[in-house]
Backbone bond lengths (Angstrom), bond angles and torsions (degrees), N, CA, C in turn:
res aa  C-N    CA-C-N  psi(-1)  N-CA   C-N-CA  omega(-1)  CA-C   N-CA-C  phi
1 M - - - 1.380 - - 1.482 113.30 -
2 N 1.275 118.93 131.19 1.481 123.65 176.00 1.520 111.66 -72.58
3 T 1.342 115.90 154.84 1.403 122.97 174.63 1.451 110.14 -134.27
4 A 1.443 114.51 169.89 1.415 115.91 -176.69 1.614 108.75 -69.33
5 E 1.320 120.76 -17.99 1.466 121.81 173.73 1.505 111.36 -61.76
6 D 1.317 120.17 -20.07 1.458 122.25 178.62 1.546 111.23 -87.87
7 V 1.327 117.72 -3.72 1.376 123.41 -173.65 1.493 116.34 -105.56
8 V 1.286 118.05 132.80 1.471 119.88 177.55 1.532 108.88 -103.70
9 V 1.339 117.62 129.79 1.494 124.68 177.36 1.495 104.91 -98.25
10 R 1.292 120.43 128.86 1.419 126.93 -178.56 1.543 110.27 -146.58
11 A 1.301 114.02 169.34 1.519 121.28 176.81 1.480 105.94 -68.44
12 A 1.318 117.85 144.66 1.516 124.97 178.43 1.507 106.03 -71.64
13 E 1.304 116.93 155.00 1.435 127.69 178.91 1.557 106.40 -128.18
14 K 1.347 112.74 164.26 1.478 118.43 178.13 1.608 112.77 -58.51
15 A 1.366 114.31 -33.67 1.456 120.36 -179.31 1.518 111.63 -64.97
16 D 1.377 117.06 -21.52 1.427 121.73 -176.03 1.549 113.25 -80.31
17 M 1.297 115.76 -14.84 1.501 120.44 -166.44 1.489 113.79 -59.79
18 P 1.354 119.89 -41.41 1.476 117.57 -179.75 1.555 112.33 -55.41
19 V 1.333 113.35 -47.21 1.586 114.66 179.75 1.462 106.65 -65.30
20 L 1.347 121.08 -45.18 1.486 120.52 -176.73 1.468 111.92 -62.38
21 G 1.289 120.07 -34.52 1.517 124.82 173.44 1.514 108.60 -60.37
22 T 1.293 118.98 -42.68 1.473 120.12 177.13 1.548 111.55 -64.74
23 Y 1.311 113.44 -41.58 1.452 120.75 -179.99 1.604 112.77 -65.99
24 G 1.368 109.72 -35.04 1.477 113.75 178.53 1.527 111.35 -70.69
25 A 1.331 117.10 -36.11 1.430 126.15 179.15 1.568 105.07 -64.75
26 M 1.346 117.65 -44.29 1.455 118.29 179.99 1.507 111.11 -67.43
27 L 1.330 119.56 -33.44 1.438 121.01 179.18 1.621 108.64 -68.16
28 I 1.300 115.77 -39.45 1.461 119.06 178.54 1.519 107.16 -65.56
29 S 1.308 118.85 -44.70 1.502 120.40 178.50 1.491 115.42 -61.10
30 L 1.286 113.31 -41.63 1.511 121.22 176.12 1.543 110.91 -54.50
31 H 1.356 114.32 -51.02 1.493 121.14 179.64 1.419 110.95 -61.93
32 H 1.393 117.28 -46.77 1.432 124.44 -178.04 1.585 110.44 -60.09
33 D 1.303 114.48 -39.81 1.485 120.25 177.03 1.529 109.91 -62.42
34 W 1.321 118.81 -37.42 1.370 122.54 -175.64 1.617 109.82 -72.94
35 D 1.309 115.70 -38.32 1.459 120.50 -179.83 1.458 112.99 -156.02
36 P 1.390 115.08 82.75 1.462 116.57 -176.25 1.537 117.30 -63.66
37 A 1.299 115.70 -14.97 1.479 116.84 177.59 1.571 109.86 -81.99
38 R 1.250 116.59 -14.20 1.512 120.09 179.64 1.532 113.65 -103.17
39 F 1.327 116.52 -46.60 1.436 120.21 -173.63 1.543 114.89 -100.46
40 L 1.337 116.23 148.25 1.437 116.40 -174.88 1.525 109.81 -75.46
41 P 1.284 112.42 151.74 1.459 117.43 179.82 1.533 110.81 -84.49
42 P 1.358 117.14 147.90 1.419 120.70 172.78 1.518 112.20 -72.11
43 G 1.301 115.42 150.67 1.457 116.88 175.38 1.565 108.97 -122.04
44 N 1.270 116.28 179.43 1.466 123.17 178.17 1.597 110.88 -54.43
45 G 1.365 114.90 -38.13 1.454 118.70 -176.50 1.548 116.59 -92.12
46 T 1.355 113.90 3.13 1.434 118.93 -175.84 1.559 113.41 -61.21
47 P 1.299 120.95 -44.14 1.427 117.85 178.04 1.576 115.33 -54.23
48 D 1.377 111.41 -50.24 1.485 117.44 176.47 1.516 115.18 -61.97
49 S 1.310 114.39 -40.54 1.481 120.41 -178.33 1.575 109.64 -67.78
50 Y 1.339 117.28 -38.37 1.417 123.16 -178.75 1.498 107.33 -69.58
51 A 1.375 116.15 -45.52 1.481 120.83 -179.97 1.502 111.98 -59.77
52 R 1.315 116.00 -43.05 1.561 121.59 177.44 1.516 109.72 -61.36
53 W 1.361 118.71 -47.40 1.417 123.45 -178.35 1.516 110.54 -62.36
54 L 1.414 116.69 -46.44 1.418 119.50 -177.79 1.576 109.30 -67.84
55 E 1.264 118.74 -38.40 1.417 121.37 177.58 1.573 110.29 -61.40
56 S 1.331 116.73 -35.85 1.450 118.18 178.59 1.518 111.59 -64.95
57 Q 1.314 117.46 -16.06 1.504 123.82 -176.67 1.545 109.54 -85.58
58 L 1.308 114.09 -21.31 1.544 116.23 -178.56 1.542 108.75 -60.28
59 G 1.254 115.61 140.02 1.475 121.75 -178.34 1.462 112.53 84.08
60 K 1.240 119.39 -10.96 1.583 120.05 175.46 1.448 109.03 -85.96
61 D 1.291 117.91 173.94 1.389 124.23 -178.31 1.563 110.64 -79.13
62 V 1.318 113.53 59.50 1.476 118.71 175.71 1.479 111.21 -130.43
63 V 1.379 120.39 170.80 1.312 124.05 177.76 1.564 110.45 -115.47
64 I 1.352 116.91 114.37 1.435 120.14 174.57 1.514 106.38 -122.48
65 L 1.318 114.43 109.00 1.480 122.60 179.56 1.570 110.39 -107.71
66 V 1.275 115.84 149.54 1.488 121.42 174.56 1.526 108.91 -122.77
67 A 1.257 117.86 147.96 1.446 120.73 168.23 1.530 107.07 -105.13
68 E 1.266 116.60 130.65 1.364 125.77 -175.43 1.546 113.70 -125.48
69 H 1.362 114.12 134.43 1.448 117.20 -177.44 1.591 106.82 -135.51
70 A 1.302 116.32 124.14 1.519 119.80 -178.89 1.519 113.01 47.33
71 G 1.263 115.60 42.39 1.510 119.17 176.85 1.515 118.66 81.43
72 S 1.424 114.39 4.81 1.444 118.67 178.65 1.473 107.19 -122.11
73 L 1.349 112.10 142.93 1.460 121.46 176.94 1.597 109.59 -76.44
74 V 1.289 116.63 132.74 1.465 120.73 -174.87 1.610 112.58 -123.33
75 G 1.346 114.61 -1.61 1.418 120.70 178.01 1.549 112.63 175.87
76 Y 1.309 115.37 173.65 1.442 124.27 176.48 1.488 117.98 -157.86
77 T 1.280 118.80 160.50 1.436 122.54 169.93 1.592 110.46 -127.96
78 Y 1.247 119.10 153.56 1.486 124.23 171.25 1.527 105.34 -135.65
79 A 1.379 110.70 124.41 1.515 115.45 -178.92 1.506 107.50 -150.23
80 G 1.294 117.13 170.03 1.439 119.75 177.77 1.540 110.96 -160.51
81 L 1.270 114.11 168.84 1.487 123.21 171.21 1.479 108.88 -87.30
82 E 1.297 120.10 131.87 1.499 124.16 175.23 1.548 110.33 -125.91
83 G 1.242 117.33 148.47 1.441 121.45 177.60 1.565 112.19 -84.65
84 F 1.272 116.16 -163.48 1.489 122.10 -179.61 1.480 108.05 -53.57
85 D 1.287 114.65 136.71 1.527 121.48 179.13 1.481 108.53 -132.31
86 Y 1.355 117.43 93.36 1.468 117.54 -175.76 1.516 110.33 -71.81
87 M 1.326 121.72 -18.13 1.423 121.93 176.30 1.548 113.16 -67.07
88 T 1.346 112.45 -30.79 1.466 116.55 178.55 1.552 109.46 -108.59
89 L 1.314 116.85 8.16 1.413 122.51 173.50 1.628 113.70 57.86
90 R 1.331 113.78 43.62 1.445 117.04 -177.17 1.521 111.19 -139.81
91 G 1.291 117.11 153.60 1.420 123.06 176.78 1.490 113.72 -83.68
92 P 1.279 115.57 -170.06 1.504 115.93 -178.78 1.511 110.98 -56.40
93 A 1.393 115.95 142.89 1.449 118.72 -175.96 1.517 108.20 -161.44
94 G 1.308 113.90 155.09 1.371 120.61 166.37 1.537 107.57 -81.20
95 V 1.353 120.62 134.99 1.460 122.67 -175.57 1.591 106.22 -123.93
96 V 1.292 115.60 123.37 1.431 121.67 174.01 1.534 107.58 -93.33
97 H 1.325 113.20 115.72 1.499 120.66 -173.96 1.533 106.82 -93.67
98 D 1.270 122.56 -50.89 1.388 126.40 -175.00 1.489 111.54 -125.13
99 I 1.317 122.09 139.08 1.438 128.54 160.06 1.478 107.00 -140.81
100 F 1.304 117.23 130.33 1.428 123.59 -174.66 1.476 109.87 -147.67
101 V 1.368 113.66 134.77 1.534 121.52 176.35 1.485 106.28 -124.95
102 D 1.313 116.63 136.48 1.422 125.20 175.69 1.526 107.51 -46.18
103 P 1.415 114.76 130.92 1.445 115.19 -179.83 1.558 119.66 -55.46
104 D 1.402 109.53 -31.85 1.474 116.66 178.45 1.600 112.98 -72.76
105 R 1.327 113.55 -9.57 1.505 114.20 -172.51 1.552 108.48 -121.63
106 R 1.288 119.51 14.43 1.511 122.54 177.63 1.513 110.00 -71.34
107 K 1.306 113.93 155.27 1.506 124.32 -179.71 1.420 113.17 70.29
108 E 1.321 114.88 25.83 1.540 120.96 175.70 1.532 113.51 -110.36
109 G 1.354 117.25 -2.06 1.431 126.00 -176.90 1.547 112.73 87.64
110 I 1.336 118.75 10.60 1.416 120.77 177.38 1.557 110.47 -69.76
111 G 1.286 118.44 -38.73 1.482 117.51 176.77 1.542 110.76 -62.37
112 R 1.317 115.12 -42.50 1.462 120.36 -176.38 1.635 104.83 -63.94
113 A 1.282 118.19 -42.99 1.463 121.38 -178.63 1.450 110.62 -59.25
114 L 1.403 114.68 -48.77 1.498 122.07 -176.95 1.553 109.22 -64.74
115 L 1.348 116.39 -37.67 1.452 119.89 -176.75 1.558 106.58 -68.48
116 Q 1.300 118.75 -44.58 1.444 124.65 -176.22 1.503 108.81 -63.89
117 A 1.303 118.08 -43.81 1.508 121.03 -179.29 1.531 110.17 -64.40
118 T 1.392 113.31 -41.81 1.439 116.14 -179.78 1.531 111.84 -67.53
119 I 1.301 119.63 -37.83 1.450 121.31 177.42 1.531 106.06 -63.95
120 Y 1.331 122.15 -41.00 1.448 126.49 -176.43 1.547 105.87 -60.37
121 E 1.345 113.17 -51.68 1.423 118.61 -175.40 1.617 111.27 -60.57
122 L 1.303 115.55 -45.66 1.505 118.47 177.77 1.488 110.85 -63.49
123 I 1.301 122.63 -39.86 1.465 120.71 176.02 1.516 107.02 -65.24
124 A 1.251 122.69 -43.33 1.420 125.69 -176.09 1.580 109.27 -60.41
125 R 1.266 113.67 -25.16 1.471 118.14 -179.04 1.621 110.85 -96.21
126 G 1.279 113.10 1.54 1.478 112.63 171.47 1.470 112.36 116.94
127 A 1.375 124.01 -1.89 1.399 121.15 -178.68 1.511 114.83 -67.51
128 H 1.266 117.71 136.51 1.468 122.06 177.32 1.499 109.59 -114.35
129 Q 1.329 114.67 -3.05 1.536 121.42 175.27 1.466 105.90 -151.64
130 I 1.319 119.38 140.70 1.392 124.61 -179.88 1.549 107.18 -128.13
131 V 1.304 115.47 126.05 1.456 122.62 178.53 1.511 112.57 -115.09
132 L 1.326 114.35 157.93 1.476 117.64 176.16 1.488 104.53 -160.00
133 S 1.356 115.41 164.38 1.441 122.43 176.27 1.486 106.60 -129.77
134 T 1.305 119.22 161.91 1.400 123.81 177.73 1.556 110.99 -146.33
135 A 1.246 118.92 155.80 1.420 121.21 179.85 1.544 106.75 -62.53
136 F 1.315 117.21 145.03 1.510 121.04 177.79 1.462 113.01 -55.58
137 R 1.354 115.21 -37.87 1.477 121.40 -171.93 1.600 110.69 -87.99
138 N 1.325 114.53 -1.40 1.472 118.01 -176.47 1.461 110.19 -90.03
139 E 1.358 116.53 73.25 1.464 121.97 -175.61 1.565 113.01 -65.74
140 A 1.283 116.34 -30.68 1.451 119.36 179.99 1.512 111.53 -67.52
141 A 1.317 116.57 -41.77 1.507 118.90 -179.48 1.560 105.58 -69.51
142 Q 1.315 117.77 -40.44 1.516 117.87 -179.37 1.464 110.85 -57.06
143 R 1.412 116.62 -40.20 1.448 120.87 176.48 1.510 112.17 -64.20
144 L 1.294 119.02 -40.78 1.431 124.91 177.47 1.549 109.14 -58.53
145 F 1.327 115.90 -53.33 1.445 121.43 -174.62 1.511 111.08 -64.20
146 A 1.337 119.19 -41.87 1.410 121.37 175.51 1.505 111.48 -61.79
147 A 1.325 118.53 -45.22 1.440 117.87 174.62 1.476 119.11 -59.35
148 A 1.341 112.21 -20.76 1.543 117.41 179.67 1.527 107.66 -96.80
149 G 1.376 117.47 9.81 1.428 117.82 171.85 1.492 116.88 97.15
150 F 1.373 118.13 4.85 1.474 120.99 175.88 1.560 108.62 -81.97
151 R 1.317 111.69 150.77 1.455 117.60 175.17 1.523 111.18 -127.05
152 P 1.329 115.80 152.60 1.542 115.87 178.87 1.444 110.12 -68.57
153 T 1.318 113.97 139.68 1.511 117.77 178.74 1.543 110.20 -134.00
154 M 1.323 119.47 -21.04 1.535 119.25 -176.72 1.557 101.42 -143.69
155 I 1.293 109.16 157.80 1.546 119.30 173.16 1.565 104.94 -135.26
156 E 1.392 112.83 111.56 1.457 117.96 173.86 1.473 111.17 -71.62
157 M 1.347 117.30 133.69 1.486 120.69 174.49 1.508 109.04 -120.84
158 T 1.254 118.72 142.67 1.481 123.93 -174.46 1.506 106.74 -125.45
159 R 1.298 115.41 145.40 1.491 122.76 173.12 1.553 104.42 -139.99
160 N 1.339 111.79 128.87 1.434 118.37 179.35 1.548 112.29 -104.81
161 F 1.320 114.26 149.86 1.438 120.18 178.12 1.511 107.02 -128.66
162 E 1.300 114.40 130.93 1.464 119.00 -174.44 1.499 109.60 -124.68
């Protein structure tokens, strides 16, 4: 069995984008499966669109990390520093937007390694608070985040009108 000790976490590069596009589409699909009335569905072009968008973020003041094992990518995170946000009633913070681990590699500590590296990078860039959100039905992620010291602070509620 592989472990997170076998995994290298590093900054994402342009060459990583095709795999990260696929992972982004899988992340969208996972959320859509949990709640199709709330989350957008993936389409045939989603992997390419997500890869192009993520590539456009390279070189900006964001954190995009990948987990690599034996030359293959097995996960990624996308985060950044944000200023005051009066819509969410918070001050400047590091915000973790995406964390994804290849479904075949879950429960190996890769998500924890990615999260810790992302936290470290955000703190190194000046974050004094880090926030994230997770899908209500994503209990595994909630356990990971709680084990890393995060606490619940908000609950998003959605109502659809048709």
